[in-house]
C-alpha positions in Angstrom: 109.2 30.5 140.2 106.0 32.2 140.1 104.2 35.7 140.3 105.8 38.7 138.4 109.2 37.3 138.2 107.7 34.4 136.2 105.9 36.7 133.7 109.1 38.7 133.3 111.0 35.5 132.5 108.5 34.7 129.8 108.7 38.1 128.2 112.4 37.8 128.4 112.1 34.4 126.8 110.2 35.8 123.9 112.4 38.6 123.4 115.4 36.2 123.2 113.5 33.9 120.7 112.8 36.7 118.6 116.4 38.0 118.5 117.8 34.4 117.9 115.4 34.1 114.8 115.6 37.9 113.3 119.0 39.0 114.2 121.2 35.8 114.8 119.4 33.8 112.0 118.8 30.7 114.1 116.2 28.5 112.6 112.8 28.9 114.4 112.8 25.3 115.3 116.0 25.5 117.2 115.1 28.7 118.8 111.8 27.8 120.2 112.9 24.6 121.4 115.8 26.1 123.2 113.7 28.9 124.8 111.3 26.4 125.9 113.9 24.3 127.5 115.4 27.3 129.4 111.9 28.7 130.3 111.0 25.3 131.7 114.1 25.2 134.0 113.7 29.0 134.9 110.0 28.4 135.6 111.0 25.8 138.3 109.4 22.7 136.6 110.9 19.5 138.0 113.9 18.6 136.0 112.8 14.9 135.6 109.5 16.1 134.2 110.8 18.3 131.5 111.5 15.6 128.9 108.3 14.1 129.1 106.6 17.7 128.9 108.7 18.5 125.7 108.1 15.0 124.0 104.4 15.4 125.0 104.1 18.9 123.4 105.9 17.9 120.4 104.1 14.4 119.7 100.8 15.7 120.7 101.2 18.4 117.8 102.2 15.9 115.1 99.3 13.5 116.1 96.9 16.3 115.6 97.8 18.2 112.5 100.9 16.8 110.9 98.8 14.6 108.1 96.6 17.5 107.5 99.3 20.0 106.8 100.9 17.4 104.7 97.7 16.6 102.6 96.8 20.3 102.3 100.2 21.2 100.6 100.1 18.2 98.5 96.7 19.4 97.1 98.2 22.9 96.7 101.2 21.5 94.7 99.3 19.4 92.5 97.0 22.3 91.5 100.0 24.5 90.8 101.5 21.7 88.6 98.6 20.8 86.5 97.3 24.3 85.9 94.3 24.0 87.9 95.3 27.1 90.1 95.2 29.2 86.7 92.0 27.6 85.8 90.6 28.9 89.2 92.0 32.2 88.2 90.5 32.1 84.8 87.1 31.2 86.3 87.3 34.2 88.8 88.0 36.6 86.0 84.8 35.4 84.1 82.7 36.0 87.1 84.2 39.5 87.9 84.8 40.7 84.6 87.8 42.5 83.0 86.4 45.9 83.7 87.5 45.6 87.3 90.8 44.0 86.8 92.2 45.2 90.2 89.2 43.5 92.1 89.7 40.5 89.6 93.2 39.9 90.5 92.6 40.3 94.1 89.8 37.7 94.3 91.9 35.4 92.1 94.9 35.6 94.7 92.4 35.0 97.5 90.8 32.0 95.9 94.1 30.5 94.7 95.9 31.1 98.1 93.4 28.9 99.9 95.4 25.8 98.7 98.5 27.3 97.4 101.1 29.2 99.5 101.1 32.8 98.8 104.7 33.0 97.6 103.9 30.2 95.0 100.6 32.0 94.3 102.1 35.1 93.3 104.8 33.6 91.0 102.0 31.5 89.3 99.6 34.5 89.0 102.1 37.2 88.1 102.0 36.5 84.4 98.4 37.0 84.4 98.7 40.3 86.3 101.2 41.5 83.7 98.8 40.5 80.8 95.9 42.3 82.6 98.1 45.5 83.1 98.9 45.3 79.3 95.4 44.6 78.2 93.6 47.2 80.5 96.3 50.0 80.8 95.6 49.9 84.7 98.4 50.6 87.1 101.0 48.0 87.5 101.7 48.8 91.3 97.8 48.7 92.1 97.6 45.3 90.2 100.6 44.0 92.3 99.4 45.2 95.6 95.8 43.6 95.1 97.2 40.5 94.1 99.6 40.2 97.0 96.5 41.4 99.3 94.2 38.7 98.0 96.9 35.9 98.4 98.0 37.0 101.8 94.5 37.1 103.4 93.6 33.6 102.5 97.0 32.4 103.5 96.5 33.5 107.2 92.7 32.9 107.5 91.5 29.9 105.4 92.6 26.4 105.8 93.9 24.2 104.3 96.8 26.6 104.4 99.1 25.3 107.2 99.0 28.3 109.5 95.4 28.4 110.4 95.1 24.7 110.4 97.9 24.5 113.0 96.2 27.2 115.0 92.7 25.7 114.9 94.2 22.3 116.2 96.4 23.9 118.8 93.5 26.0 120.3 91.1 23.0 120.0 88.8 23.7 117.3 90.4 21.5 114.7 87.3 19.3 114.5 85.3 22.5 113.6 87.5 23.3 110.6 84.6 24.1 108.4 83.6 26.7 110.9 87.2 28.3 110.9 87.0 28.3 107.0 83.6 30.1 107.2 84.9 32.6 109.5 88.0 33.0 107.4 85.9 33.8 104.4 83.9 36.2 106.5 86.7 37.9 108.1 88.1 38.3 104.6 85.6 41.3 103.6 87.1 44.4 105.4 90.7 43.5 104.5 89.9 42.7 100.9 88.0 46.1 100.7 90.8 48.0 102.5 93.3 46.4 100.3 91.6 47.4 97.1 91.0 50.9 98.1 94.8 51.3 99.1 96.0 49.6 96.1 94.1 52.1 93.7 95.4 55.1 96.0 99.0 54.0 96.1 99.0 53.0 92.4 98.5 56.7 91.5 101.7 57.7 93.4 104.3 55.1 92.4 105.3 53.5 89.2 107.0 50.2 89.0 110.0 49.6 86.6 107.8 48.0 83.9 105.5 51.1 83.7 108.7 53.5 83.4 110.5 51.3 80.8 110.0 51.7 77.2 107.8 49.2 75.4 109.7 46.0 75.2 108.8 42.5 74.0 104.9 41.8 74.0 103.3 40.3 77.0 101.8 37.0 76.3 98.2 36.9 75.9 95.9 35.2 78.3 95.4 32.2 75.9 99.2 31.9 75.5 99.6 31.7 79.1 97.0 28.9 79.6 98.6 27.1 76.5 101.9 26.6 78.3 100.2 24.2 80.7 98.9 22.3 77.9 95.2 21.5 78.4 93.9 22.8 81.5 91.6 20.7 83.9 88.1 21.7 83.4 86.1 23.6 86.1 85.0 20.4 88.0 88.4 19.0 88.1 90.0 22.3 89.2 87.7 22.7 91.9 87.0 19.2 93.1 90.3 18.9 95.5 89.2 22.0 97.2 85.4 21.9 97.2 84.8 18.2 98.0 86.8 18.2 101.2 84.6 21.4 102.2 81.4 19.6 101.3 82.5 16.5 103.3 83.3 18.5 106.4 79.9 20.4 106.0 78.2 17.3 105.9 79.8 16.1 108.9 78.9 19.2 110.7 75.2 18.6 109.8 75.4 15.1 111.0 76.7 16.4 114.4 74.2 19.1 114.8 71.3 17.0 113.7 72.2 14.3 116.1 71.9 11.8 113.3 72.7 8.0 113.7 73.2 5.0 111.5 75.8 3.7 109.0 75.2 6.7 106.6 75.8 9.2 109.8 78.8 7.1 110.7 80.2 7.3 107.1 79.8 11.1 106.7 81.4 11.7 110.2 84.3 9.5 109.2 84.7 11.3 105.9 84.1 14.7 107.2 87.2 14.6 109.6 89.8 17.1 108.5 92.2 14.2 107.8 90.0 12.1 105.7 88.2 15.0 103.8 91.8 16.1 102.7 92.7 12.4 102.2 89.7 12.6 99.5 90.9 15.8 98.2 94.5 14.5 97.7 92.9 11.4 95.8 90.9 14.0 93.6 94.1 15.8 93.1 96.1 12.8 91.9 93.2 12.0 89.3 93.7 15.4 88.3 97.4 14.9 87.7 96.8 11.8 85.8 94.0 13.3 83.7 96.6 16.3 82.9 99.1 13.4 81.8 101.5 14.4 84.6 101.8 11.2 86.3 105.6 11.3 85.7 106.1 14.2 88.2 104.0 12.3 90.8 107.1 11.1 93.1 109.1 14.0 92.8 106.0 16.3 93.4 105.2 14.3 96.6 109.1 14.3 97.7 109.1 18.0 97.1 105.9 18.6 99.1 107.1 16.7 102.1 110.5 18.8 101.9 108.3 21.9 102.0 106.2 21.0 104.7 108.8 19.6 107.0 110.1 22.9 108.3 106.6 24.0 108.9 105.7 20.8 110.9 108.8 20.8 113.0 108.2 24.8 113.8 104.8 23.8 114.5 105.5 20.9 116.8 108.2 23.4 118.6 105.4 25.9 119.1 103.3 23.1 120.7 106.4 22.5 123.1 106.5 26.1 124.2 102.8 26.0 124.9 102.9 22.8 126.6 105.9 24.3 128.7 103.8 27.4 129.6 100.7 25.2 130.6 102.9 23.0 132.7 104.3 26.3 134.7 102.5 28.3 137.4 102.0 31.1 134.8 98.5 30.2 134.0 97.3 30.3 137.8 99.1 33.5 138.4 97.4 34.9 135.3 94.0 33.6 136.3 94.2 35.2 139.5 95.2 38.7 138.1 93.4 38.3 134.7 91.7 41.8 134.7 94.3 43.3 132.4 94.3 40.4 129.9 90.4 40.2 130.1 90.3 43.9 129.3 92.6 43.3 126.2 90.3 40.5 125.2 90.6 39.7 121.6 93.1 42.3 120.8 95.7 40.2 122.9 96.4 37.3 120.4 96.3 39.9 117.6 99.0 42.1 119.3 101.2 39.0 120.1 100.9 37.6 116.6 101.7 41.0 115.2 105.0 41.4 117.6 106.1 37.9 116.4 105.4 38.6 112.6 107.1 41.9 112.4 110.1 40.7 114.2 111.0 37.3 112.6 109.1 37.6 109.3 107.3 34.3 108.9 103.5 34.4 109.3 103.3 30.7 109.8 105.8 30.7 112.7 103.9 33.9 114.1 100.6 32.0 113.8 102.0 28.6 115.5 103.9 30.2 118.1 101.2 32.3 119.1 98.7 29.7 119.2 100.9 27.6 121.4 101.2 30.5 123.9 97.5 31.4 123.8 96.0 27.9 124.1 96.5 27.5 127.7 95.2 31.0 128.4 92.0 30.6 126.5 89.9 30.4 129.6 91.6 33.2 131.2 90.7 35.4 128.2 87.2 34.2 128.5 87.1 32.3 125.1 85.5 28.9 125.6 82.8 28.2 122.8 84.0 26.9 119.4 83.0 30.1 117.7 84.9 32.3 120.1 88.0 30.3 119.9 87.8 30.3 116.0 87.6 34.0 116.3 90.9 33.8 118.3 92.2 31.9 115.3 91.1 34.7 113.0 92.7 37.5 115.5 96.1 35.5 115.4 95.8 35.5 111.6 95.3 39.1 111.6 98.2 39.8 113.6 100.2 37.4 111.4 99.8 39.8 108.5 101.0 42.8 110.5 103.4 43.6 108.9 105.4 42.3 106.0 108.8 43.8 105.5 112.5 43.0 104.6 112.6 40.1 107.0 109.8 38.2 105.1 110.6 36.3 102.0 107.0 37.3 100.6 108.0 41.0 100.7 111.0 40.1 98.3 108.7 38.0 96.1 106.2 40.8 95.7 108.8 43.5 95.2 110.9 41.5 92.8 108.2 40.3 90.7 106.2 43.5 90.8 109.5 45.4 89.5 109.9 47.7 92.5 112.5 49.0 94.4 112.8 48.0 98.3 111.8 51.6 99.1 108.8 51.2 97.1 108.0 47.8 98.6 107.8 49.4 102.1 105.4 52.0 100.8 103.2 49.3 99.0 103.7 45.7 100.6 104.4 46.9 104.0 101.9 49.5 104.3 99.3 47.2 102.5 99.8 44.6 105.2 99.5 47.1 108.3 96.2 48.3 106.6 94.6 45.0 105.9 95.9 43.6 109.3 94.1 46.5 111.1 91.1 46.2 108.9 90.7 42.6 109.8 90.9 43.2 113.3 88.2 45.9 113.3 86.0 43.4 111.7 87.0 40.5 114.1 86.3 42.7 117.0 82.7 43.8 115.5 82.1 39.9 115.2 83.3 39.1 118.8 80.7 41.6 119.9 77.9 39.8 118.0 79.1 36.2 118.9 
């Protein structure tokens, strides 16, 4: 099959996948794999070639990103358990100051969510949010929206969060992870500002249950919250698992750009690859755990991390299968010959595709990995060939994967429940906020695409 019928089959396949995931509650892995197989058959790929294509797409994804995702998740888990995430939050508050609690909690979420999943990050930082509300008298809803906003932006933009790592590797810029991280930080500016403004506005209109309730038991002080972790890691130990890998990747990039040679250059290049840099970060995280006298949880924490990343790895690999099927069909050739429409959409095409997938099935990670698998073979058609252009595509996919969070997203319920809001209030706060920051992100990404 080729031409328009193949495009129609592809669209139908995507719709079927969305319905399987969102309506029939079929696991994304089974949905994507099943749709990939059917699409391969319908596309007319030789039957004897299909098993090899599926295996190649699956194993290729594991080869490139499996270890990176596991190590990134492990570092985040350790920082959560040792209180390093709380220490980072404490450092942000000291820099920003308590006179700007909304901005402080937003930046706190943004920093913490780089290594920690946004769901876990919200649970970790929510006691601090409540303490700051009590201490400053600011709107609880505004603080909730700001915290959710900061966490969500880093979650979709900045590695070592699994989604952007997976997208970067799938699209071929996995070895330029530092570039992706830098662009992720840069592309966070517009949505952070937009989220902060919206949070302050919506905080004046909606009151959460804790604001409406009568005075209850006293909220724990900041010091009491920190005391629950025992002795927190010092600033260096808290930052090291996150900052040292960044420094190593930066050094590797410098070596590459300067075309350095010799044993030092080889060593920095070796340590600066994402896998080895995160391996060093993991070692520092383990040291952090032993320093915090939590070595008894080492085994269980590692086991729990593997259980957490397992579904992500399999869904990511399934996305790789779908991308391989698309690349093996005649679709790319047809689109290349009739690329005017796609070229006209440019950077907005991956954003819209990711937004459709996100809104339909709920998971940002699934939306990112699936969209990356679909976009990968189309990059030349869309005119994105240089590392910086492809990294901007990763950002556009991330922006789409924020748009929007609603009832089919577990994060929606974490924010709504911990923020003590009703579901209808969640739609006015969390859902509208993610729409606003998604669009704000895309505006900034579009401007950057004109510059780069």
